[in-house]
C-alpha positions in Angstrom: 22.3 194.3 137.5 19.6 196.9 138.4 18.5 197.2 141.9 14.9 196.3 141.0 16.1 193.1 139.3 17.9 191.8 142.4 15.0 192.4 144.7 12.7 190.7 142.3 14.8 187.5 142.1 14.8 187.0 145.9 11.1 186.7 146.3 10.8 184.7 143.1 13.3 182.2 144.4 11.5 182.0 147.8 8.2 181.4 146.0 9.8 178.7 143.9 11.0 176.7 147.0 8.8 173.8 148.0 6.9 174.8 151.2 6.7 171.2 152.4 10.5 170.8 152.2 10.9 174.1 154.1 8.6 172.9 156.8 10.5 169.6 157.1 13.8 171.5 157.4 12.5 173.7 160.1 11.1 170.8 162.0 14.4 168.9 161.7 16.2 171.9 163.1 13.8 172.3 166.0 14.0 168.5 166.7 17.8 168.6 166.8 17.7 171.5 169.2 15.2 169.8 171.5 17.1 166.5 171.3 20.3 168.4 172.2 18.6 170.0 175.2 17.1 166.7 176.3 20.4 164.9 176.0 22.1 167.6 178.1 19.4 167.3 180.8 19.7 163.5 180.8 23.5 164.0 181.2 22.8 166.3 184.2 20.6 163.7 185.8 23.3 161.1 185.2 26.0 163.3 186.7 23.8 163.9 189.8 23.3 160.2 190.1 27.1 159.7 190.0 27.6 162.3 192.6 25.1 160.5 194.9 27.1 157.3 194.5 30.2 159.2 195.4 28.4 160.5 198.6 28.6 164.1 197.2 25.0 164.6 198.0 25.0 168.4 198.5 26.4 168.9 195.0 23.9 166.4 193.6 21.0 168.2 195.3 22.1 171.6 193.9 22.3 170.2 190.3 19.0 168.4 190.6 17.1 171.4 192.0 18.5 173.6 189.2 17.3 171.0 186.7 13.9 170.8 188.3 13.5 174.6 187.8 14.1 174.2 184.1 12.1 170.9 183.7 9.7 170.6 186.6 7.9 167.6 185.0 11.0 165.7 184.1 10.8 162.1 185.5 13.7 160.9 187.6 14.5 164.2 189.4 12.3 163.4 192.4 13.7 159.9 192.7 17.3 161.2 192.8 16.5 164.1 195.1 14.8 161.6 197.5 17.8 159.3 197.5 20.2 162.2 198.0 18.3 163.5 201.0 17.9 160.0 202.4 21.7 159.5 202.3 22.1 162.9 204.0 19.8 161.7 206.9 17.3 164.5 206.0 14.3 162.1 206.1 11.5 164.7 206.0 12.9 166.1 202.8 13.5 162.6 201.4 9.9 161.6 202.1 8.7 164.7 200.2 10.5 163.8 197.0 10.2 160.0 197.3 6.4 160.4 197.6 6.4 162.3 194.3 8.7 159.7 192.7 6.2 156.9 193.7 3.3 159.0 192.2 5.2 159.3 189.0 6.0 155.6 188.8 4.0 153.2 190.9 6.7 150.5 190.3 9.6 152.5 191.5 10.5 149.9 194.1 13.6 151.7 195.5 11.7 154.9 196.0 8.9 153.1 197.7 11.2 151.3 200.1 13.1 154.4 200.9 9.9 156.3 201.4 8.7 153.9 204.0 12.0 154.0 205.8 12.1 157.8 205.6 8.7 158.1 207.2 9.7 155.6 210.0 13.0 157.4 210.6 11.3 160.8 210.8 8.9 159.5 213.4 5.9 158.9 211.2 5.1 155.2 211.5 1.5 155.4 210.4 2.5 157.1 207.1 5.3 154.5 206.6 2.9 151.5 206.7 1.4 151.8 203.1 4.8 152.0 201.5 6.3 149.2 203.6 3.3 147.0 202.9 3.9 147.5 199.2 7.5 146.4 199.7 6.3 143.2 201.5 3.9 142.5 198.7 6.8 142.8 196.2 9.1 140.7 198.4 6.9 138.3 200.4 9.7 135.9 201.4 12.6 138.3 201.7 14.6 139.1 204.8 14.9 142.8 204.3 15.0 145.7 206.7 11.8 147.2 205.3 9.7 144.3 206.5 11.2 144.4 209.9 10.6 148.1 210.0 7.0 147.4 209.0 6.5 145.3 212.1 8.0 148.1 214.2 5.6 150.6 212.7 2.6 148.3 213.5 3.9 148.1 217.1 4.5 151.9 217.3 0.9 152.5 216.1 -0.3 149.9 218.7 -1.5 147.5 216.1 0.1 144.5 218.0 -1.8 141.8 216.1 -0.4 143.0 212.8 3.1 143.4 214.4 2.8 139.7 215.6 1.8 138.6 212.1 4.6 140.5 210.4 7.4 139.3 212.7 6.0 135.7 212.6 6.2 135.7 208.8 9.6 137.3 208.8 11.0 134.7 211.2 9.1 131.8 209.6 7.1 130.7 212.6 3.4 130.2 213.1 1.5 133.3 214.2 -0.3 131.4 217.1 2.9 129.8 218.3 4.8 130.4 221.5 7.8 131.4 219.4 5.9 134.2 217.7 4.7 135.7 221.0 8.2 135.5 222.4 9.7 137.1 219.3 7.3 140.0 219.6 8.0 140.3 223.3 11.8 140.6 222.8 11.4 143.2 220.1 8.9 145.2 222.1 11.1 145.3 225.2 13.9 146.9 223.1 11.4 149.5 221.8 10.2 150.4 225.4 6.8 148.7 225.2 7.3 146.9 228.5 3.8 146.2 229.6 2.8 144.7 226.2 6.1 142.7 226.1 5.3 141.2 229.5 1.9 140.1 228.3 3.4 138.5 225.2 5.9 136.6 227.3 3.1 135.2 229.5 1.2 134.3 226.3 4.2 132.4 225.1 4.6 130.5 228.4 0.9 129.7 228.5 1.3 128.0 225.1 4.5 126.3 225.9 5.8 126.4 229.6 9.2 125.1 228.6 9.9 127.4 225.7 13.5 128.5 225.8 14.4 132.2 226.4 10.9 133.1 227.8 12.1 133.2 231.4 15.4 134.8 230.3 13.4 137.6 228.6 11.3 138.1 231.7 14.5 138.3 233.7 15.7 141.1 231.4 12.4 142.8 231.8 12.7 142.8 235.6 16.3 144.0 235.4 15.1 147.0 233.3 12.5 147.6 236.1 15.3 147.3 238.7 13.3 144.4 240.3 16.4 142.3 241.0 14.8 139.6 243.2 12.3 138.8 240.5 15.0 138.9 237.9 17.0 136.3 239.9 14.0 134.0 239.9 13.4 134.2 236.2 17.1 133.6 235.3 17.2 130.6 237.6 14.0 129.3 235.9 15.6 129.7 232.5 18.7 127.8 233.6 16.5 125.0 234.8 15.2 124.7 231.3 18.2 125.8 229.3 21.2 124.7 231.5 24.0 125.5 229.0 22.8 129.0 228.1 25.8 131.2 229.1 24.0 134.6 228.7 21.6 133.6 231.5 24.5 132.8 233.8 26.1 136.1 232.9 23.0 138.1 233.6 22.4 136.2 236.8 25.9 137.1 237.9 25.2 140.8 237.2 22.0 140.7 239.3 23.8 138.9 242.1 26.5 141.6 242.0 23.7 144.3 242.3 22.2 142.4 245.3 25.7 142.1 246.9 25.7 138.3 246.6 29.3 138.3 245.6 30.2 134.7 246.1 27.1 133.5 244.1 28.0 136.0 241.4 31.6 134.8 241.1 30.4 131.2 240.9 27.8 131.6 238.1 30.2 134.0 236.2 32.9 131.3 236.2 30.4 128.8 234.8 29.5 131.3 232.1 33.2 131.7 231.1 33.6 127.9 231.0 30.7 127.7 228.6 31.7 130.7 226.4 35.2 132.1 226.9 34.7 134.4 223.9 32.2 136.8 225.6 33.8 139.8 227.2 30.7 140.7 229.2 31.2 137.9 231.8 34.8 139.1 232.4 33.6 142.7 232.9 31.1 141.6 235.5 33.6 139.3 237.1 36.0 142.3 237.4 33.3 144.3 239.1 32.7 141.5 241.6 36.4 141.1 242.3 36.8 144.9 242.9 33.9 144.8 245.4 35.5 141.8 247.1 38.8 143.7 247.4 40.8 141.3 245.1 42.3 144.2 243.2 45.2 142.5 241.4 42.9 139.7 240.1 40.3 142.3 239.2 42.8 144.3 237.3 43.9 141.2 235.2 40.2 140.3 234.6 39.2 143.8 233.4 42.3 144.0 231.2 41.4 140.7 229.6 37.8 142.1 229.0 39.3 145.1 227.3 41.6 143.0 225.2 38.5 141.1 224.0 36.4 144.3 223.5 38.4 147.5 223.5 35.2 149.5 223.2 33.7 148.4 226.4 32.7 151.5 228.3 32.0 149.5 231.5 35.4 147.8 231.5 37.4 151.0 231.1 35.3 152.8 233.7 35.7 150.1 236.4 39.4 149.7 235.6 39.7 153.5 236.1 37.9 153.2 239.4 40.2 150.3 240.4 43.3 152.3 239.6 42.1 155.1 241.8 41.8 152.7 244.6 45.2 151.4 243.9 46.7 154.9 243.9 47.6 154.8 240.2 46.4 158.3 239.3 47.8 158.5 235.8 46.4 155.1 234.8 43.0 156.0 236.4 42.9 159.2 234.4 43.7 157.4 231.2 41.0 154.8 231.6 38.4 157.3 232.6 39.2 159.4 229.6 38.8 156.4 227.3 35.5 155.5 229.0 34.3 159.1 228.4 35.3 159.0 224.7 33.5 155.7 224.2 30.4 157.0 226.0 30.3 160.1 223.8 30.8 158.0 220.6 28.0 155.7 221.6 25.7 158.7 222.3 26.5 160.1 218.9 25.7 156.8 217.2 22.5 156.5 219.1 21.4 160.0 217.9 22.1 159.0 214.3 20.2 155.8 214.7 17.2 157.6 215.9 
């Protein structure tokens, strides 16, 4: 066949083809290619999610960031990055991505809840409130950490009336009740808001002078302030209202020990044990009292019993170590002091993670 004939046939055949069919074929090819890429990226997102579930957050973050470079607008990446950083305890980074996830999907409830918690845990309570309020709107009757944290955020931003309302709803009590003010007071004491807590306790007592735990909470407040005579008075008032409340007897025994009223301490601690023999705290304080009274053998047995009930009691190990030193048991003393130091270090590490 002549060369000119072959070259003529090619173009003729191309011209004879239906342009519409060619376009469809080209579009199908492109579509298959795009679908294949999309499927691969979805699989990458699924793999990252699986890695997060396996606590392999660093690997998941690396994969997600690589995917984000290729597809910066792909939905789901910010959500998974936020979850991974949250699980890693990197709350500033978590908040950054979770905020974007919420912007992408206003109904992403997991992202919104984790965003509020991330802001709180990174020391940004004011920023946490809108997200946590959204969670409360979605779950008005649920007992979830996010709602409790919302109350803390209101307290931390000094919006005590909203904190009162939030905790009252959470615990199912009337906002204007003695119980609501007492709840807020007990929570505020543990957050270090002592003056406001004291005011709330007095509000509770003004509404209901016989409300249980109000005087006990005031007693705890005065212990924190090292005002032991006032603490004694409040614990005694609590026991006049709430006679069988073992923790009040235990705390009264602790304060008596600090005031060197050893016989009084021993008496109330024995009453506490009779009411609740499952609490190790009363045995620990009783051991401290007996050491101070010089009843070393009985103190040893009491502290050993406390440790058997609660092996992670720093105070029990520490005072048992001190006791063994007095008894001349150097090896035993060293062992107990070493255990006490290990417990203290572990508690310190856990407190740092909690913050």
